[in-house]
C-alpha positions as CSV (number, residue, x, y, z in Angstrom):
1,M,76.8,119.2,104.2
2,E,78.7,117.8,101.3
3,I,81.2,115.0,101.0
4,K,84.7,116.5,100.5
5,E,86.8,113.4,100.4
6,L,86.6,109.6,100.3
7,V,89.2,108.3,102.6
8,S,88.5,104.6,101.9
9,Y,85.7,102.3,100.7
10,Y,85.2,98.6,100.5
11,F,82.3,96.6,99.1
12,N,81.9,93.8,101.7
13,E,80.3,90.9,99.9
14,T,80.0,88.9,103.2
15,T,77.8,91.5,104.9
16,Q,76.4,93.0,101.6
17,T,77.5,96.5,102.7
18,L,79.6,99.4,101.5
19,D,82.1,100.1,104.3
20,I,83.2,103.7,103.9
21,T,85.2,106.4,105.6
22,F,84.9,110.0,104.4
23,R,85.1,113.7,105.3
24,L,82.6,116.5,104.9
25,T,83.5,119.9,103.7
26,N,83.3,121.3,107.3
27,D,85.3,118.4,108.8
28,S,88.9,119.1,109.8
29,E,91.8,116.9,108.6
30,D,91.8,115.3,112.0
31,E,88.2,114.1,111.7
32,I,86.8,111.2,109.8
33,R,83.4,109.6,109.5
34,A,82.8,105.9,109.1
35,D,79.6,104.1,108.0
36,Q,78.2,100.9,106.6
37,I,75.4,101.1,104.0
38,E,73.6,98.1,102.8
39,L,74.1,97.4,99.0
40,S,70.3,97.0,98.7
41,E,69.9,100.5,100.0
42,I,72.3,101.8,97.4
43,K,70.3,100.1,94.6
44,T,67.1,101.8,95.8
45,F,68.8,105.1,95.1
46,G,69.4,104.0,91.5
47,Y,73.1,103.2,91.9
48,D,74.6,99.8,90.9
49,F,78.3,99.9,91.5
50,N,78.9,96.3,90.5
51,N,77.5,96.9,87.0
52,K,80.5,96.7,84.6
53,S,78.7,97.9,81.5
54,G,79.8,101.6,82.0
55,N,83.5,102.3,81.6
56,Y,84.8,98.7,81.8
57,D,88.1,98.5,79.9
58,E,88.5,94.8,78.9
59,Y,92.0,95.3,77.4
60,Y,93.4,96.9,80.6
61,N,92.0,94.1,82.8
62,E,93.4,91.4,80.4
63,M,96.8,93.1,80.6
64,L,96.6,93.0,84.5
65,D,95.6,89.4,84.4
66,D,98.5,88.5,82.1
67,E,101.0,90.3,84.3
68,F,99.6,89.6,87.8
69,G,97.2,86.7,87.3
70,N,93.6,87.0,88.5
71,E,94.4,88.6,91.9
72,F,93.1,91.9,90.6
73,D,89.9,90.5,89.1
74,D,87.4,92.4,91.3
75,E,83.8,93.1,90.3
76,Y,84.2,96.6,91.8
77,D,87.5,97.5,90.2
78,D,86.1,100.1,87.8
79,I,84.1,102.2,90.2
80,N,84.2,105.9,89.8
81,E,84.7,107.6,93.2
82,D,82.7,110.6,92.0
83,D,79.7,108.3,91.7
84,I,80.1,107.1,95.3
85,I,80.3,110.7,96.5
86,S,77.2,111.6,94.5
87,F,75.4,108.7,96.1
88,L,76.5,109.6,99.6
89,N,75.5,113.2,99.2
90,E,72.0,112.1,98.1
91,Y,71.8,109.5,100.8
92,Y,72.6,111.8,103.6
93,I,70.4,114.6,102.4
94,I,67.4,112.3,102.4
95,N,68.5,110.5,105.6
96,P,70.3,113.1,107.7
97,S,69.8,111.1,110.9
98,N,72.1,108.4,109.3
99,L,75.0,110.7,109.0
100,P,77.7,109.4,111.3
101,K,79.3,111.7,113.8
102,P,83.0,112.6,113.2
103,D,85.7,110.7,115.0
104,F,89.2,112.0,115.6
105,F,92.1,110.0,114.4
């Protein structure tokens, strides 16, 4: 079991969850898995996706603000998808019963 692809992800501040859809390596292109994981659970695994100290590019964000205003000012805008995949792989290895069943779409 390994995450092959992130289809979408959203950090929901209201529910304090990571809303995510993804595929495993053994899932077909017609299958998708969806889950909600509490942000507090993510932090217990040592991940802090809203910490901007890593690869935050101040110049790039200032350029976007100048061109588009603050509509792109998001605390999760510099997330590396590989980090999310790493977290999910760890999370589902430790908690295999939490792995969602595939849905067809």
